[in-house]
N, C-alpha and C positions, 0 to 999 in steps of 0.2 A: 574837656574830654577826660574821663576817668578810666583808669585801668587798675585791675586788682590781680595780683600775682602771688604765688607762694614761693618763699625764699628758703634757703637752707639754714634755718635757725630753730633752736629748740624752744625759745620763748619768743612770742610775738612773730610767728612765721608768715603772717599775711601782710603784704606791702600794698598800700593804696597810693596811687599817684594821680594828681589832678593837674591838668593843663587847661587854662581858660584865659582868653584875652591877654596873652603874653605872660601870664603868671604860671608858676610851676611850683608845686608843693607835694611832698610825700610824707607818709607816716606809717609805722608798723602797728599791727594789732594782734591780739591772741586768737581772734576768730575772724572768719571771712565775713560774717554778718556785720560785725563792728566796723570792718574796713569799708564795706559797701555803704553803710549808714553815714560814716564820716565823709566819704567821697561825694555822696549825693547832697549832703548838707553844705559842703564846701562849694559845690557847683551852684547851688541856689544862692548862697551868700555872695559869691563873686559875680553871678549873673545880675544881681540887683545893683552891686557896686559899679558894674561896667557901663551902666546907663543905656543898655539896649532897649529899644522901644517895645515894651510889654503892655498889652491891653490890660488895664486894671479893672478890678471890680467884678469880674466874671465868676460866677459860682460854679461848683462842680455839677450841680443840677443842670445848669445851662450847657455845660460841656457834654453831659449825657444826652441831652435833647439834640444838640447839633450833631453829635456822633451818630445817633440813631437815624437822623435824616440824611446825612452825607456819606457816612462810611458803611454802616450796616447793610444797606441795599446792595453793595458791591460784593458781599461775602455770602458763602453758602449757608452759614448759620444765622441768616438775617432774623428769622422769626424768633429763635432763642435769644439772640442779643437784644432785640427790641423789648421782649418781655422782661429780661433781667435788668436792662437799663431803667425801665419803668419802675421796677421794684427798688433799685438802688436810689432813685430820685427821692424816695420817701424816707431814706435814712438821714439821720441828723447831720452826718458829715457832708451831705450834698448841699446844705445851706451855706457852707463855708466858701469863701472866695478861694479860687483854685490856687493862686500864688502863695497863699498862707498855709497850705496843707503840708505837713512834714511827715517824715517816716514814722515818728511816734504816733501821729494821728492815724496813719494806716494800720499800725500795729494794734492800736486801741480798737479800731474797727474790727479787726480779725477776732480779738478777744470777745467782742459782743455777739459774734455770730453763733447761732444755735444749729445751723445746718451741718451736714457731714463735711469731712475734710476735703474730699474731691470737689464738692460743690463750692466750697470756699476758694479752693485753688482756681477753679474756672472763673469765678466772679472776680478774683484778684487779677487774673490775667486780662480780663476785660477792662477793669479799671486802669491797669497799666497801659493798655492800648489807647484808651482815651487820653491819658496824660501824654503819651508819646506824640499823638496827633496835635494836642493842645500846645506842646512845646515846639515842634518842628513846623507845623503848618499854620496854626492860628496865632502863635505868639502870645498865648494867654499865660504862660508860665515859663520858667527857665530850666526846670529839671523835673524828672519823674521820681517822686518820692517812693513809689512802689518798688523801684529797682533794688533797693537795699533792704527790703523787708524779707524776713525768713518765711518761707511757705510752710503751711501745715504739713506734717509728715504723712506719707502715704501708708495706708493700712496694709497688712499682709493680705495677699489674694485669698479669696474664699475657695473652699473645696468645690470642685465642679465635676460633671460627668465627662468622660472622654468622648471626643468627637467620633463620627463614623469613620473618618480617615484614619484616626489613631487606632480605632478598633480593628480596621482592616490590616494595618501594619502589624499589630500584635498577633492576629490570627495567622497571617502569612509567616511570621517568625516562628510560630509554634507548629508550622507544617500543614495548616489547613489551607489547601490550595483552592478549594471551591468555596462558594458562598455558604455561610452557616445556614442550617435548616430554619424553617419558620418557627418562631417562638411565640411568646405571649407578652402582653403588656397589661399592667394593672391600672385602671382608671383612678386618677387622683383628683382632688378638688380643683376646678378650673379647666380640666381637660375637655376638649371637644374632638369630634371625629376628624375635623380638618387639621387641628393642631397635631393630633397623634399621627395622622398620615404624613404631614410635612416633616415632623421630627424623626419619624422612622423610615422616611424616604420610600413610602409605598403609595400606590394609587388609592385615592379615596374610595372609588367604586369597588376596587378589589378588597379593601378593608371591610366595606359594608357587606359584600357578598360572602366573604369568608366567615362572617359571623352571623349571617342570616338576619341582618337588621332591617327594620321597616320604619318608615316615617312615623312619628317625628324624630326618630333616632335618639331617643332618650338614653343617657348613660347614668350609671350609678357609681358612686365612689366605692372602690374595691372590686368593681366588675373586671373580669379578665377577658381580654380580646385576643383572638388568634391573629397573628401577623401572616400575610400571604408570603409565599416563597419568593426569593429574589432570583435574578438572572445574572449571568456573567458572560464575558466575552474575552477570548484569548487573542492578544494582539499578534497579527501576522506582519511579515516584513513589508514595508512600504505603506502600511495603514496610517491614517491620521485620525485625530480625535473627531474632526468634523465628519470624515467619511464614515467612521464607526457610528456616530450619532444618527446620521442619515439612514444607514443600513438597518439600524435597529429601532428606528422610529422614536428616538428620544431627543430631547433638547440638549444641545452641546453644553450649555452652561450647567444644566442639571447633572450631566454626565461628569463634567469636570469637578463639580462640587461633591458628588457622591464618592469620588476617588481622591479627593484632596489634591487636585492638580492645579498648577499655576501656569500662567503664560511663561514661555511659549509652548506649553503642552507637549513636551518631548515624550515620546513613547519608545519602548524597545520591544523587539519580537519576543513573544512568550509572556509578556506582562498580562496579568489577569485584571480585568476591569469589571467593576460591579455596575450593572445596568439599572438605572432607576426606573421604577414602574410608572412614575408620573411623567406624562408626556405634555410638556408645556410648549405647544406649538400653535401657530395661528390657524392652520387648517383644521385642527381638532376643535379649537374654540369656536369656529364658525358653525359647529354642529350643536353644541350645547354650552350653556354658561357654566363657569366654575362654581363650586359649592363654597359658601362662606361660613365662617365659624360663628357660634353663638357668643355672647359676651363672656369675657374671661372669668367673671365672677360666678358663672354657673357651670353645670356639667351637662348642658343640653346642646346638642348639635342639630342644626336644621339646614336644609338646602337654602341657598340664597333665593329670595323671591324674585321673579322676573315676569314682565308683561307677556301675555300670550302672543306667540309668534303669528305674524300675518299669514293667512292661508293663501294658497295658490303660488304660481311662479312669480319671479320678480318682474317688474314692468319692463317694457321694451326699452332698449338704449336709444338715446336721441342722436348719437353720433357714432361714427366708426372709430373714433379715438377718444381717450379719456381726458378729462379736464385736470389741469394742475391743481392740487388741493390748496396750495399756498404759493405766494410769490416770495422768493428769498434766495439766499446763496446756498448752493449745493455744497455740503461739508463732508458727505460720505456717499460714494457711489455703490452700485450693485456689484456683488461678487466677492471673491476671496480677499481677506485682509491679513495684515501681519499677525504672527503668532498663531496661525492656524484657524483664525476666525473667518466668518463668512457673513456678509450682509445680504439678507434676502430682499432688501428694498433699497431705498435711498433716504438720506437724512438732509433736511433743508432747514437752515438757520432762519428764524423769523423773530420779530419782537414778541415779548410775552403778551398774551391776550389776543394775538392776531387771529382773525376768523379762519377756521379750517373748513373747507367746502367739500361736499360730496363730489367725487370724480364722475359719477354718472347716476342715472335713475336706479333705484334699487330698494331693498328691504334691509333694515338694520338687523344683522344676525347676532351681534354682541355689543354691549356698551357697559364697560366696567373697568375695574383695576385688578382683576384676579390673575392676570398673566404676568409673572415676575419678569421685570426688566422693561416691559412696554409701558408701565405706568397706566394712566387713564387711556383706554384703548377703545376704538370703534371699528367694527367689522361690518361691511355692507356686501350683501349678495346682489349680483347683477345678472342680467340675462346672459344666456350662452355659457353658463358655468363660471363666470368671472367672480372674483372676490377682491375687494379693496380693503386695506388696513391703514389706520391712522393712529399712531402711537405718541406717547409723551405729552398728552394734552393736559392743560390746567383745569378746564371745565368741560364736561360732557353735556350736550344740549339735546340729545336724542335718546330714545329708549329702544330696547329690543322689540322687534316686530313692527316698528314704525316704518312707513313708506317715506322715502326721501326723493327729492328732485335733484337733477344735475345742477351744481352750483349752490345748493342750499347749505347754509352754515350749520354744521353738525357739532362743532366743538370750538374751544378757544385754546390756542397753542400755549404750551408751558414747558416744564422741565421735570416731569414726573418720571418714575422708573429709574433706569440706570444711567441717566445723563444729568449734567449739571448746568447746562445752558439751554435757553428756550429753543426748541426745534420741533419739527414734525418728522416722525419716521413713517414713510409711506411705502406700502407694498401693493403689488398686483399679482394675483394668482389665477391661473387657468386650471380649475379643479383644485388639486392640492399642490401643483407645481408652481414655484415662485418664478416670475419672469422679470426681466429688467424693465422697470416702469417707463424709462425714458423712450423706449422703442414703441410705446403704445400711448404716450401722452401727446396732447396738442403741441404742435411746433411753436416754440416761443417767438 
């Protein structure tokens, strides 16, 4: 085991100490990097001399492959890691046997890189993780040579535009109690109506109507667009963020984001909140699909294409109670949650790719990923004014306007949206009012 510490000395202030297999040695160095390099090399040297059973002959490429198969699938950044590991396998250092790679070899690898400093640091941390597993779990090596290598220095942060929350703070500090009047925005290359609406926190439909735009909603570089007026709300005693969002018909997450609020969302009487014009809610989504942006390389905005909705009322229900969409463990129930949050449905943990079934006969009102937080979402209209929602899916198997039967597979479960583990968010609504699904589902 190696420790690096700074001591009270003008020359060689960095002390490296190594304890391994009953041995103990220390040495001072002028820099921390030199101390780390010496300690890592000493651990490798003593590990070989100690006669511990090390698997010989394994290459770094084999370590990358095994890591991608065993470790990456357990992490959030699996897709990125697998892609980077596949790239790293093609580097000349990957052909070396893992126990022969030294800190100098890693430093030489850094010098050969042509990508940006942050990218090099990320790949270096990934290589370090591979070595750690190879040492502790697989016994392919005795030490991690990456630990003692100096990382590329970070660049100074780039200039950026202030956020809406920062803008609000500045305006309030200057005595502007109310929301600023509607202004204008100049279209730049890559802009779309959807992008402008999201970044300016206004409703897409309001933006279109304020500027008298017509399909196909072409934009020109340099074109000036009028921004619709915003709304505000003055907090009264006893009000919560959730209650304000409900009373004003806006999504609570959008309201928090527009005012730069963080959990537990504490409010004080007299506080002025900016109300977002965008309503991201399931009941509104059941009426019309969201509008998608054109490719970023163009300045053309078009509504997202959608199949024509099925005509007529939804088919009759086959039962007085709804079918459970999946079988799994309930991880979040209906109702208020900590930090002022509220769950309008239930969340059920299931294996990734598990079939998600329609709770009743109905017509698909929405199928897409345009509602922030829900990921890939399906909404189904049922008879008697009922609506069911199925969120966080990995794959959608139905289209808007399609008629579905009770029990029909409509999606495959996943972890899209604002969740990190495979699950299904399921809601039942009578009209626009969310109800506790468990009171209306088949008894297990």
